[in-house]
C-alpha positions, 0 to 999 in steps of 0.5 A, a space after each residue: 506763118 510760124 513755119 515760114 518764120 522758123 524756116 527764115 530764122 533757120 536760114 538766117 542762122 545758117 547764113 550767119 554761121 557760114 559768115 562766122 566760119 568764113 571770117 574766122 578762117 580768114 583771120 586764122 590764115 596768114 598772108 604768105 609773106 607774113 614772116 617776110 613783112 614781120 622781118 621788116 621786108 628786104 631792108 629788115 632782112 638785110 639789116 639782120 644779115 648785116 648783124 648776123 655775119 659779125 656774130 658768126 665770125 666772132 663765134 669760136 664754135 664755127 668761125 673757122 669754117 668762114 675764114 676763106 669765105 667772101 663775106 660780101 657774097 655770103 651776105 647777098 646770098 643769105 639776104 636772098 635766101 631769107 627773103 625767099 624762104 620768108 615769103 618775100 619777092 626775092 629769088 635765091 640765086 645761089 647753089 643748092 645747099 648740098 652743093 654749097 656745103 659739099 666737102 665742108 663736113 658740117 656737123 649738127 653742132 655747127 648747124 645749131 650754132 649758126 641757128 643760134 647766131 641767127 636768133 641773136 641777130 634777130 633779137 638785136 633787131 627786135 624781131 619777136 621770138 614768134 617771128 624768129 621761130 617761124 623763120 628758123 622753122 622755115 630754114 630747118 629743113 636745110 639741115 639735112 642737105 647741109 650736115 654731112 658729119 
């Protein structure tokens, strides 16, 4: 009888441990659209982009690169891109980053200035730094195809 009790206790402990592991890993995993949701969905992203572009245009480090840019179209493309990259339902319909920036001679300093301006826009929209850092991290791989100088 004691052996039966020990086996049953062992079985229950094993089952309990498995449940704890499953629930812990479920908590550790985040939804694929968590960053998108934390940015406020498409509405929040549109608001961030709406605040971002005036900051870019006022930034003397990079504003000259945008003097002939269709800012309305850029706002649409950035909203789509940020939405898709953050895990939202949008699909970016613009050119790939290499093609879009061909001949612009973008430097690392300019790329970094743009990233700083984006973070300022997110701060203005009360996006927690942990969330803004996640978006910037998702955008960071674009540096290689954008920077050419």
